[in-house]
Backbone bond lengths (Angstrom), bond angles and torsions (degrees), N, CA, C in turn:
res aa  C-N    CA-C-N  psi(-1)  N-CA   C-N-CA  omega(-1)  CA-C   N-CA-C  phi
1 M - - - 1.443 - - 1.530 110.37 -
2 Q 1.324 116.17 -38.64 1.465 119.35 178.51 1.526 110.89 -62.15
3 E 1.310 116.23 -40.85 1.458 120.42 179.90 1.528 110.66 -64.45
4 F 1.318 116.93 -41.27 1.460 120.97 176.69 1.523 110.53 -59.36
5 N 1.322 117.21 -46.28 1.462 121.13 -179.95 1.523 111.80 -63.93
6 R 1.319 117.36 -39.04 1.467 120.39 177.25 1.526 111.03 -62.53
7 R 1.321 116.34 -45.52 1.471 120.91 -179.55 1.529 110.75 -65.13
8 L 1.308 117.18 -40.66 1.452 121.10 178.26 1.527 110.62 -63.01
9 T 1.322 117.09 -40.92 1.461 121.61 177.53 1.521 110.65 -64.70
10 E 1.319 117.63 -40.84 1.466 120.96 178.42 1.525 110.99 -60.65
11 V 1.318 116.43 -45.09 1.466 120.87 -179.83 1.528 109.86 -66.27
12 R 1.321 116.84 -41.49 1.463 121.22 179.74 1.523 110.99 -61.12
13 I 1.314 117.44 -45.59 1.463 121.50 -179.06 1.524 110.37 -67.41
14 R 1.326 117.23 -41.11 1.456 120.77 177.61 1.530 110.48 -60.65
15 T 1.319 116.74 -40.55 1.455 121.40 178.00 1.521 110.93 -67.45
16 M 1.336 117.05 -40.11 1.467 120.98 178.70 1.523 111.23 -60.94
17 K 1.321 116.87 -36.62 1.462 120.56 -179.76 1.522 111.60 -66.21
18 G 1.322 117.46 -21.80 1.451 121.24 179.90 1.525 113.58 -92.48
19 T 1.337 117.52 0.33 1.465 120.47 179.62 1.518 109.59 -112.17
20 L 1.306 115.79 161.92 1.460 120.97 179.25 1.523 110.52 -78.82
21 K 1.334 116.02 135.79 1.461 119.43 175.20 1.520 107.99 -64.26
22 G 1.300 116.27 138.64 1.451 120.87 -178.98 1.516 113.28 93.64
23 S 1.337 117.63 -11.22 1.465 119.67 179.12 1.531 109.76 -78.59
24 D 1.316 114.68 162.02 1.468 119.61 178.70 1.529 111.06 -60.95
25 E 1.344 116.55 -39.94 1.460 120.60 -179.13 1.526 110.85 -61.95
26 Y 1.331 116.07 -43.85 1.460 120.91 -179.60 1.524 110.11 -62.69
27 Y 1.321 116.44 -45.62 1.463 120.85 -179.51 1.529 110.78 -59.48
28 L 1.324 116.34 -46.76 1.463 119.58 -178.71 1.522 111.70 -64.13
29 L 1.326 117.45 -41.49 1.464 119.90 179.22 1.527 111.21 -66.01
30 K 1.330 117.05 -34.76 1.457 120.40 -176.66 1.526 112.46 -81.10
31 H 1.332 117.42 -42.67 1.456 120.67 -170.79 1.518 115.39 -105.09
32 Q 1.293 118.15 -18.37 1.465 121.12 -178.04 1.522 111.16 -119.00
33 N 1.331 116.93 31.73 1.459 120.00 -174.31 1.521 112.97 -67.31
34 H 1.324 118.88 -18.77 1.460 120.45 178.44 1.531 111.34 -64.50
35 L 1.324 117.01 -20.98 1.464 120.66 179.82 1.527 112.44 -71.96
36 L 1.327 117.26 -19.65 1.464 120.29 -178.75 1.523 112.06 -66.28
37 G 1.310 117.91 -28.41 1.453 121.12 -178.00 1.510 114.61 -91.62
38 V 1.336 117.50 2.79 1.459 121.67 -177.37 1.521 109.75 -89.81
39 K 1.319 116.21 135.32 1.459 120.22 176.69 1.536 108.26 -69.67
40 P 1.325 118.43 137.64 1.467 120.60 -176.08 1.534 113.58 -62.00
41 N 1.318 118.41 -29.93 1.459 121.48 -178.03 1.523 113.02 -103.04
42 A 1.334 116.19 13.89 1.465 119.77 -178.13 1.529 109.34 -69.78
43 K 1.322 115.64 134.94 1.457 120.67 177.65 1.513 108.55 -95.83
44 E 1.325 115.17 142.70 1.472 119.29 179.58 1.517 109.60 -71.27
45 A 1.318 115.21 143.38 1.468 120.32 -178.81 1.503 111.34 -85.89
């Protein structure tokens, strides 16, 4: 699981470097990164 999280962070940071600072995409990647690991059909408990 740690390795998965490291790889996900690497991809997220690489993607952030390709976006403009201040853009919506950059903000979401930087501040809402916990959403990347959520299953799209997951129901809240």
